[in-house]
C-alpha positions as CSV (number, residue, x, y, z in Angstrom):
1,X,-4.8,-14.1,-33.2
2,X,-8.6,-14.2,-32.7
3,X,-9.9,-11.1,-30.8
4,X,-11.3,-13.0,-27.8
5,X,-8.1,-14.9,-27.3
6,X,-6.0,-11.8,-27.8
7,X,-8.0,-10.0,-25.2
8,X,-7.2,-12.7,-22.6
9,X,-3.6,-12.7,-23.5
10,X,-3.6,-8.9,-23.0
11,X,-5.1,-9.5,-19.6
12,X,-2.0,-11.5,-18.6
13,X,0.3,-8.7,-19.4
14,X,-2.0,-6.1,-17.8
15,X,-2.0,-8.3,-14.7
16,X,1.8,-8.7,-14.8
17,X,2.2,-4.9,-14.9
18,X,0.4,-4.4,-11.6
19,X,2.0,-7.5,-10.2
20,X,5.4,-6.0,-10.9
21,X,4.7,-2.9,-8.7
22,X,3.2,-5.1,-6.0
23,X,6.0,-7.7,-5.9
24,X,8.6,-4.9,-5.6
25,X,7.2,-3.9,-2.2
26,X,7.4,-7.5,-1.0
27,X,11.0,-7.8,-2.1
28,X,11.9,-4.5,-0.4
29,X,10.3,-5.6,2.8
30,X,12.6,-8.7,3.0
31,X,15.7,-6.6,1.9
32,X,15.2,-3.8,4.5
33,X,17.5,-5.3,7.2
34,X,20.3,-5.6,4.6
35,X,19.7,-2.1,3.3
36,X,19.9,-0.8,6.8
37,X,23.3,-2.4,7.4
38,X,24.9,-1.5,4.1
39,X,23.6,2.1,3.7
40,X,23.4,2.9,7.5
41,X,19.7,3.9,7.4
42,X,18.0,4.8,10.6
43,X,14.5,3.7,11.6
44,X,12.9,6.8,10.2
45,X,14.7,6.2,6.9
46,X,13.3,2.6,6.9
47,X,9.8,4.0,7.0
48,X,10.7,6.5,4.3
49,X,12.1,3.8,2.0
50,X,8.6,2.4,2.1
51,X,6.6,5.6,2.3
52,X,8.4,7.6,-0.4
53,X,7.1,5.1,-2.9
54,X,3.6,4.8,-1.4
55,X,3.3,8.5,-0.8
56,X,4.0,9.5,-4.4
57,X,2.0,6.5,-5.6
58,X,-1.1,7.6,-3.7
59,X,-0.8,11.3,-4.5
60,X,-0.7,10.8,-8.3
61,X,-3.2,8.0,-8.9
62,X,-6.1,10.4,-9.4
63,X,-4.1,12.5,-11.8
64,X,-2.9,9.6,-14.0
65,X,-6.3,7.9,-13.9
66,X,-7.9,11.0,-15.4
67,X,-5.1,11.4,-18.0
68,X,-5.4,7.8,-19.0
69,X,-9.1,8.2,-19.9
70,X,-8.2,11.1,-22.2
71,X,-4.8,10.3,-23.6
72,X,-4.9,6.5,-23.8
73,X,-4.8,3.8,-21.2
74,X,-2.3,1.5,-22.9
75,X,0.0,4.5,-23.6
76,X,0.1,5.4,-19.9
77,X,0.6,1.8,-18.9
78,X,3.6,1.4,-21.1
79,X,5.1,4.8,-19.9
80,X,4.5,3.8,-16.3
81,X,6.3,0.4,-16.7
82,X,9.2,2.1,-18.4
83,X,9.5,4.8,-15.7
84,X,9.3,2.1,-13.0
85,X,12.0,-0.1,-14.6
86,X,14.4,2.9,-15.1
87,X,13.9,4.0,-11.5
88,X,14.6,0.4,-10.4
89,X,18.0,0.7,-12.1
90,X,18.7,3.8,-10.0
91,X,17.5,2.1,-6.8
92,X,19.8,-0.9,-7.5
93,X,22.8,1.5,-7.8
94,X,21.9,3.7,-4.8
95,X,25.1,4.7,-2.9
96,X,23.2,6.2,0.1
97,X,19.9,5.9,1.8
98,X,18.8,9.3,0.5
99,X,19.5,8.3,-3.1
100,X,17.5,5.1,-2.6
101,X,14.6,7.1,-1.2
102,X,14.7,9.5,-4.2
103,X,14.7,6.5,-6.5
104,X,11.7,5.1,-4.7
105,X,10.0,8.4,-5.3
106,X,10.4,8.0,-9.0
107,X,9.3,4.4,-8.8
108,X,6.1,5.8,-7.2
109,X,5.5,7.9,-10.3
110,X,5.8,4.8,-12.4
111,X,3.5,2.8,-10.2
112,X,0.9,5.5,-10.2
113,X,0.9,5.4,-14.0
114,X,0.4,1.6,-14.0
115,X,-2.2,0.8,-11.4
116,X,-5.3,2.8,-12.4
117,X,-4.7,2.0,-16.1
118,X,-4.7,-1.8,-15.4
119,X,-8.0,-1.6,-13.7
120,X,-9.4,0.8,-16.3
121,X,-8.3,-1.5,-19.2
122,X,-10.1,-4.4,-17.5
123,X,-13.1,-2.3,-16.9
124,X,-13.1,-1.2,-20.5
125,X,-12.4,-4.6,-22.1
126,X,-14.7,-7.0,-20.2
127,X,-18.3,-7.2,-19.3
128,X,-20.7,-9.3,-17.1
129,X,-19.3,-12.7,-16.1
130,X,-16.2,-12.1,-18.1
131,X,-15.4,-9.1,-16.0
132,X,-15.7,-11.1,-12.8
133,X,-13.3,-13.7,-14.2
134,X,-10.9,-11.0,-15.5
135,X,-10.7,-9.5,-12.0
136,X,-10.1,-12.9,-10.6
137,X,-7.2,-13.5,-13.0
138,X,-5.9,-10.0,-12.2
139,X,-6.0,-10.9,-8.4
140,X,-4.6,-14.3,-8.9
141,X,-1.6,-13.0,-10.8
142,X,-0.9,-10.5,-8.0
143,X,-1.2,-13.3,-5.5
144,X,1.2,-15.5,-7.5
145,X,3.8,-12.7,-7.9
146,X,3.4,-11.8,-4.2
147,X,4.1,-15.4,-3.3
148,X,7.2,-15.2,-5.4
149,X,8.4,-11.9,-4.1
150,X,9.5,-12.7,-0.5
151,X,11.3,-15.9,-1.6
152,X,12.9,-14.3,-4.6
153,X,13.9,-11.2,-2.6
154,X,15.3,-13.4,0.2
155,X,17.3,-15.5,-2.2
156,X,18.7,-12.5,-4.1
157,X,19.6,-10.6,-0.9
158,X,21.3,-13.6,0.7
159,X,23.1,-15.1,-2.3
160,X,24.0,-11.8,-4.1
161,X,22.8,-8.4,-2.7
162,X,19.7,-6.5,-2.0
163,X,20.5,-4.5,-5.1
164,X,19.5,-7.4,-7.3
165,X,16.0,-7.2,-5.7
166,X,15.5,-4.0,-7.7
167,X,17.3,-5.3,-10.8
168,X,14.7,-8.0,-11.3
169,X,12.2,-5.3,-12.5
170,X,14.3,-4.7,-15.7
171,X,13.6,-7.9,-17.6
172,X,10.0,-8.0,-16.3
173,X,9.4,-4.5,-17.5
174,X,10.7,-5.3,-21.0
175,X,8.5,-8.3,-21.2
176,X,5.4,-6.4,-20.1
177,X,6.0,-3.5,-22.6
178,X,6.5,-5.9,-25.5
179,X,3.4,-8.0,-24.5
180,X,1.2,-4.9,-24.1
181,X,2.1,-3.5,-27.5
182,X,1.2,-6.8,-29.2
183,X,-1.9,-7.9,-27.3
184,X,-3.5,-4.9,-25.6
185,X,-5.8,-2.5,-27.6
186,X,-5.6,1.2,-26.9
187,X,-8.7,2.7,-25.3
188,X,-9.7,6.2,-24.3
189,X,-12.7,8.4,-23.7
190,X,-12.8,10.2,-27.0
191,X,-15.7,12.5,-25.9
192,X,-13.7,14.2,-23.1
193,X,-11.7,17.3,-24.0
194,X,-11.7,19.1,-20.6
195,X,-8.5,20.4,-19.1
196,X,-6.9,18.6,-16.2
197,X,-7.7,19.9,-12.7
198,X,-4.2,21.1,-11.9
199,X,-5.2,22.9,-8.7
200,X,-6.9,19.7,-7.4
201,X,-3.8,17.6,-8.3
202,X,-1.5,20.0,-6.4
203,X,-3.8,20.1,-3.3
204,X,-4.2,16.3,-3.2
205,X,-0.4,15.9,-3.3
206,X,0.1,18.5,-0.5
207,X,-2.7,16.9,1.7
208,X,-1.4,13.4,1.5
209,X,2.3,14.2,1.7
210,X,1.9,16.4,4.7
211,X,-0.3,13.9,6.6
212,X,2.2,11.0,6.0
213,X,5.2,13.2,6.9
214,X,3.6,14.2,10.2
215,X,2.7,10.6,11.1
216,X,6.2,9.3,10.4
217,X,8.2,12.2,11.8
218,X,6.1,13.0,14.8
219,X,8.1,10.7,17.1
220,X,11.3,12.3,15.9
221,X,10.4,16.0,16.0
222,X,7.8,15.8,18.8
223,X,4.1,15.5,18.6
224,X,3.5,18.8,20.4
225,X,6.7,20.3,21.8
226,X,9.9,20.3,19.8
227,X,12.0,17.2,20.5
228,X,14.5,17.6,17.7
229,X,15.0,20.7,15.5
230,X,14.1,20.4,11.8
231,X,16.8,21.8,9.7
232,X,16.7,22.5,5.9
233,X,20.1,23.9,4.8
234,X,20.9,26.9,7.1
235,X,17.3,27.3,8.2
236,X,16.2,25.7,11.5
237,X,12.7,25.5,13.1
238,X,12.7,28.3,15.6
239,X,9.8,27.6,17.9
240,X,9.3,25.5,21.1
241,X,6.1,24.1,19.7
242,X,7.0,21.3,17.3
243,X,6.5,21.6,13.5
244,X,4.3,18.5,13.5
245,X,1.0,20.2,14.6
246,X,1.4,22.8,11.9
247,X,2.0,20.0,9.3
248,X,-1.2,18.3,10.5
249,X,-3.0,21.6,10.0
250,X,-1.5,21.9,6.5
251,X,-2.9,18.5,5.7
252,X,-6.3,19.4,7.0
253,X,-6.4,22.7,5.2
254,X,-5.3,21.2,1.9
255,X,-7.9,18.5,2.2
256,X,-10.7,21.0,2.8
257,X,-9.5,23.2,-0.1
258,X,-9.2,20.1,-2.3
259,X,-12.8,19.0,-1.6
260,X,-14.1,22.6,-1.8
261,X,-12.4,23.2,-5.1
262,X,-13.7,20.0,-6.6
263,X,-17.3,21.0,-5.6
264,X,-16.9,24.4,-7.2
265,X,-15.5,23.0,-10.4
266,X,-18.2,20.4,-10.6
267,X,-21.0,23.0,-10.2
268,X,-19.5,24.9,-13.1
269,X,-19.4,21.7,-15.2
270,X,-15.6,21.4,-15.2
271,X,-13.5,18.3,-14.7
272,X,-12.2,17.4,-11.2
273,X,-9.5,15.1,-9.8
274,X,-12.0,13.7,-7.2
275,X,-14.8,11.8,-8.9
276,X,-17.6,13.6,-6.9
277,X,-20.3,12.6,-9.3
278,X,-19.4,8.9,-9.0
279,X,-19.8,9.2,-5.2
280,X,-23.5,9.4,-5.9
281,X,-23.3,5.7,-6.6
282,X,-23.7,3.8,-3.3
283,X,-21.4,0.9,-4.2
284,X,-18.7,3.3,-5.3
285,X,-19.0,5.6,-2.3
286,X,-19.3,3.0,0.4
287,X,-16.7,0.7,-1.2
288,X,-14.0,3.4,-1.2
289,X,-14.6,4.2,2.4
290,X,-14.3,0.5,3.3
291,X,-11.2,0.1,1.1
292,X,-9.3,2.9,2.7
293,X,-9.9,1.6,6.2
294,X,-9.2,-2.0,5.4
295,X,-5.9,-1.1,3.6
296,X,-4.8,0.9,6.6
297,X,-4.9,-2.4,8.6
298,X,-3.8,-4.8,5.9
299,X,-0.3,-3.9,4.8
300,X,1.3,-1.9,7.7
301,X,2.1,-5.1,9.5
302,X,4.1,-6.3,6.6
303,X,6.7,-3.6,7.4
304,X,7.1,-5.0,11.0
305,X,7.3,-8.7,10.3
306,X,10.6,-8.9,8.3
307,X,12.4,-6.6,10.7
308,X,11.3,-8.7,13.7
309,X,12.0,-12.1,12.0
310,X,15.6,-11.1,11.0
311,X,16.6,-8.9,13.9
312,X,14.8,-10.5,16.9
313,X,14.6,-14.1,15.8
314,X,17.8,-14.1,13.7
315,X,16.3,-15.4,10.5
316,X,18.2,-15.0,7.2
317,X,16.6,-13.1,4.3
318,X,15.8,-16.5,2.6
319,X,14.2,-17.9,5.8
320,X,12.2,-14.7,6.1
321,X,11.0,-15.1,2.6
322,X,10.0,-18.7,3.2
323,X,7.9,-17.6,6.3
324,X,6.2,-14.8,4.4
325,X,5.5,-17.2,1.5
326,X,2.7,-18.6,3.7
327,X,1.0,-15.2,3.6
328,X,1.4,-14.9,-0.2
329,X,0.3,-18.5,-0.7
330,X,-2.9,-17.9,1.2
331,X,-3.5,-14.8,-0.9
332,X,-2.9,-16.7,-4.1
333,X,-5.3,-19.6,-3.1
334,X,-8.0,-17.1,-2.1
335,X,-7.8,-15.2,-5.4
336,X,-8.7,-18.4,-7.2
337,X,-11.3,-19.3,-4.7
338,X,-12.9,-15.8,-5.1
339,X,-12.8,-16.2,-8.9
340,X,-14.6,-19.6,-8.7
341,X,-17.4,-18.4,-6.4
342,X,-17.6,-14.7,-7.5
343,X,-20.6,-15.4,-9.6
344,X,-22.4,-17.6,-7.0
345,X,-21.9,-15.6,-3.8
346,X,-22.5,-11.9,-3.4
347,X,-19.1,-10.1,-3.6
348,X,-19.7,-8.2,-0.4
349,X,-20.1,-11.5,1.5
350,X,-16.7,-12.7,0.1
351,X,-15.2,-9.3,1.2
352,X,-16.5,-9.7,4.7
353,X,-15.4,-13.3,5.1
354,X,-11.9,-12.1,3.8
355,X,-11.7,-9.3,6.4
356,X,-12.7,-11.7,9.2
357,X,-10.0,-14.1,8.1
358,X,-7.5,-11.1,8.2
359,X,-8.6,-10.2,11.7
360,X,-8.2,-13.7,13.0
361,X,-4.8,-14.2,11.3
362,X,-3.1,-10.9,12.3
363,X,-4.7,-11.0,15.8
364,X,-3.3,-14.5,16.3
365,X,0.1,-13.4,15.1
366,X,0.0,-10.8,17.9
367,X,-0.6,-13.5,20.5
368,X,2.3,-15.8,19.3
369,X,4.9,-13.1,18.7
370,X,7.9,-13.3,21.1
371,X,11.7,-13.6,21.1
372,X,11.5,-17.4,20.8
373,X,8.4,-17.8,18.5
374,X,8.5,-21.1,16.5
375,X,7.9,-20.9,12.8
376,X,5.0,-23.3,12.5
377,X,2.2,-21.3,14.3
378,X,3.5,-18.1,12.6
379,X,3.2,-19.6,9.1
380,X,-0.3,-21.0,9.9
381,X,-1.6,-17.6,11.0
382,X,0.1,-15.8,8.1
383,X,-1.6,-18.2,5.7
384,X,-5.0,-17.4,7.3
385,X,-4.2,-13.7,7.1
386,X,-3.1,-14.0,3.4
387,X,-6.2,-16.0,2.5
388,X,-8.3,-13.1,3.9
389,X,-6.3,-10.5,1.9
390,X,-6.8,-12.5,-1.3
391,X,-10.6,-12.8,-0.7
392,X,-11.1,-9.2,0.1
393,X,-8.8,-7.4,-2.4
394,X,-10.1,-8.4,-5.8
395,X,-13.8,-8.6,-4.7
396,X,-13.7,-5.2,-3.1
397,X,-12.3,-3.8,-6.3
398,X,-15.1,-5.3,-8.2
399,X,-17.7,-3.9,-5.8
400,X,-16.3,-0.4,-6.1
401,X,-16.1,-0.4,-9.9
402,X,-19.2,-2.5,-10.7
403,X,-21.5,0.4,-11.5
404,X,-18.9,2.8,-12.9
405,X,-19.5,3.7,-16.6
406,X,-16.8,2.9,-19.2
407,X,-16.1,6.6,-19.9
408,X,-15.3,7.2,-16.2
409,X,-13.4,4.0,-15.6
410,X,-10.0,5.8,-15.4
411,X,-11.2,8.3,-12.8
412,X,-13.1,5.6,-11.0
413,X,-10.1,3.3,-10.9
414,X,-7.9,6.2,-9.9
415,X,-10.2,7.1,-7.0
416,X,-10.5,3.6,-5.6
417,X,-6.8,3.0,-6.0
418,X,-6.1,6.3,-4.2
419,X,-8.3,5.3,-1.3
420,X,-6.4,2.0,-1.0
421,X,-3.0,3.6,-1.3
422,X,-3.7,6.4,1.1
423,X,-4.9,3.7,3.5
424,X,-1.7,1.7,2.9
425,X,0.5,4.8,3.4
426,X,-1.3,5.7,6.7
427,X,-1.0,2.0,7.8
428,X,2.8,2.0,7.2
429,X,3.1,5.4,8.9
430,X,0.9,4.6,11.9
431,X,2.0,1.0,12.5
432,X,5.6,1.9,11.9
433,X,5.3,4.5,14.6
434,X,3.6,2.0,16.9
435,X,6.4,-0.6,16.2
436,X,9.4,1.7,16.9
437,X,7.7,3.8,19.7
438,X,6.6,0.6,21.6
439,X,10.0,-1.0,21.1
440,X,11.8,2.1,22.6
441,X,9.3,2.4,25.5
442,X,9.6,-1.3,26.4
443,X,13.3,-1.5,26.1
444,X,13.8,1.6,28.2
445,X,11.6,0.1,30.9
446,X,13.4,-3.2,30.9
447,X,16.8,-1.4,31.2
448,X,15.4,0.6,34.1
449,X,14.4,-2.6,35.8
450,X,18.0,-3.8,35.4
451,X,19.3,-0.6,37.0
452,X,21.1,0.5,33.9
453,X,22.4,4.1,34.2
454,X,20.2,6.6,32.4
455,X,22.9,7.7,29.9
456,X,23.7,4.1,29.0
457,X,20.0,3.2,28.8
458,X,19.3,6.1,26.4
459,X,22.2,5.3,24.2
460,X,21.1,1.6,23.9
461,X,17.5,2.5,23.2
462,X,18.4,5.1,20.6
463,X,20.8,2.6,18.9
464,X,18.3,-0.2,18.7
465,X,15.4,1.9,17.6
466,X,17.3,4.0,15.0
467,X,18.8,0.8,13.5
468,X,15.3,-0.8,13.3
469,X,16.7,-3.6,15.5
470,X,19.8,-4.3,13.4
471,X,22.0,-3.3,16.3
472,X,20.8,-6.3,18.4
473,X,23.3,-8.6,16.8
474,X,26.3,-6.3,17.5
475,X,25.0,-5.7,21.0
476,X,25.1,-9.5,21.7
477,X,28.6,-9.8,20.2
478,X,30.0,-7.1,22.4
479,X,30.9,-8.5,25.8
480,X,30.1,-5.2,27.5
481,X,26.5,-5.1,26.1
482,X,25.7,-8.7,25.5
483,X,23.4,-8.8,28.5
484,X,21.1,-6.2,26.9
485,X,20.6,-8.1,23.7
486,X,17.8,-10.3,25.2
487,X,16.0,-7.2,26.5
488,X,16.2,-5.7,23.0
489,X,14.8,-8.8,21.4
490,X,11.9,-8.8,23.9
491,X,11.3,-5.1,23.2
492,X,11.2,-5.5,19.4
493,X,8.9,-8.5,19.8
494,X,6.6,-6.4,22.0
495,X,6.6,-3.6,19.5
496,X,5.7,-6.1,16.7
497,X,2.9,-7.4,18.9
498,X,1.6,-3.9,19.4
499,X,1.7,-3.3,15.6
500,X,-0.2,-6.5,14.9
501,X,-2.9,-5.8,17.3
502,X,-3.2,-2.2,16.0
503,X,-3.6,-3.6,12.5
504,X,-6.3,-6.0,13.8
505,X,-8.1,-3.0,15.4
506,X,-8.1,-1.1,12.1
507,X,-9.5,-4.2,10.3
508,X,-12.3,-4.5,12.8
509,X,-13.3,-0.9,11.9
510,X,-13.0,-1.8,8.2
511,X,-15.3,-4.8,8.7
512,X,-17.8,-2.5,10.3
513,X,-17.5,-0.1,7.3
514,X,-18.6,-2.9,5.0
515,X,-22.0,-2.9,6.7
516,X,-22.9,0.1,4.5
517,X,-22.1,-1.9,1.3
518,X,-25.3,-3.1,-0.3
519,X,-25.7,-4.4,-3.8
520,X,-25.0,-1.1,-5.5
521,X,-27.5,0.4,-8.0
522,X,-30.1,-2.3,-7.4
523,X,-30.5,-1.0,-3.9
524,X,-30.9,2.5,-5.2
525,X,-33.6,1.4,-7.7
526,X,-35.6,-0.4,-5.0
527,X,-35.6,2.7,-2.9
528,X,-36.7,4.8,-5.8
529,X,-33.6,7.1,-5.8
530,X,-32.6,6.2,-9.4
531,X,-34.6,5.1,-12.4
532,X,-33.5,1.7,-13.7
533,X,-32.7,2.5,-17.4
534,X,-28.9,3.0,-17.7
535,X,-29.1,6.3,-19.7
536,X,-31.6,7.9,-17.3
537,X,-29.7,6.6,-14.3
538,X,-26.4,8.1,-15.4
539,X,-28.1,11.3,-16.5
540,X,-29.3,11.8,-12.9
541,X,-26.0,10.9,-11.4
542,X,-24.1,13.3,-13.6
543,X,-26.6,16.1,-13.2
544,X,-27.7,16.0,-16.9
545,X,-31.2,16.7,-18.1
């Protein structure tokens, strides 16, 4: 096969690899209500089924991006796909919610191996106009698989079992591994022999894990005073002050130590997990900040919508998949649109238009959400939202990595992917907390207005919230509680509305963050901060003579 053609075939399998880890999340979103029912998972467990994957994913991206540069990008891609597929088998066979969460943790390891290596391989294999087209193909493949995910997940869950939603990763993984071996060339940074920053890796994991734990578990254990006692084996949290403030302090302390350690290592000329030298590049620095904030608002709402559609509106998993198909269809269309105009319009303009479309779409969803919402306006606004996601995602990636040198592409990809995934993890944690806290508050108020006794009110609220709304159906079927089902639907709808508007608020902040995105190195050259020749420019950025 001629080398140019082989490279483009390789891009297909590289894109399929990242699409596999993306489509898995969309399938899981649709399957969540069925998982709750079969495995008796509470609302906190629902968040952890999502977060366990995202948390490990975000924590390890920097580590694996660096290792990929040194040990081989194709090698880590293949290992990651294999780990992800094997963990999918375990998830499909999970007998309990805890086992499923553990399987998702391992899936996160596989996903963290895959994502930065796909971006790094594209960065290493394509240049100029071809790179813009390659990122468009990468984004379009993700959009297409994302479009397939909700529908496929809904069909598998309805016709067979939610377990088949994980089993689909097995044949896809085999196909990707075979294709990568045949069409993707190995690449690595042969000049780097530095040891991995183990301390930085550990500190980054502690910081992100403790922050997400505190955000998810705060409503359970209490944000300040102890609401429920944390127990680990025979040990129990002994203080009236909740453990959550201490976990937040742990996250803050680990973050400070992580950055401080990276600065010290860099001053000594040693490798770091955080690409501090790359943050001297305006496009890389500002793009990562924008990517984190935008991701916080983008994907947290996807946790709320399937729960609301199935438990408040009574949709089946297939019907939920069909509704969410509008979001994915918009993303797919936008990915192709961005590829066609990526070389004619400044990427940052496309990013901003995409974020504006996201704000309009998700904000409008907040206005139409209710216990009797028709499907048509919902699908229209989901399409607009998805179109914005498709415009912003691939182009923002291109902006962040545009001026990153080939030898640093793994660390650069890992850093920008980490920014996105930390944003996604925080989005799921924050918006999940908004969803369930708002639902509980509104339902409690509605039951008080109906003069329901306090003990009954508290029991109903706890049952609805802990089941993530799955208890609404049984409430309606029971003659003694059927009158409360309508209030529960209203409360879950209000919680979803609050989550949607919170997501829109974060996206507004993300849009403001893109104001600092210029045209990268060209801005620096005009301002006299960097000499234009590439070798001199990178010597200055890296602190070399």
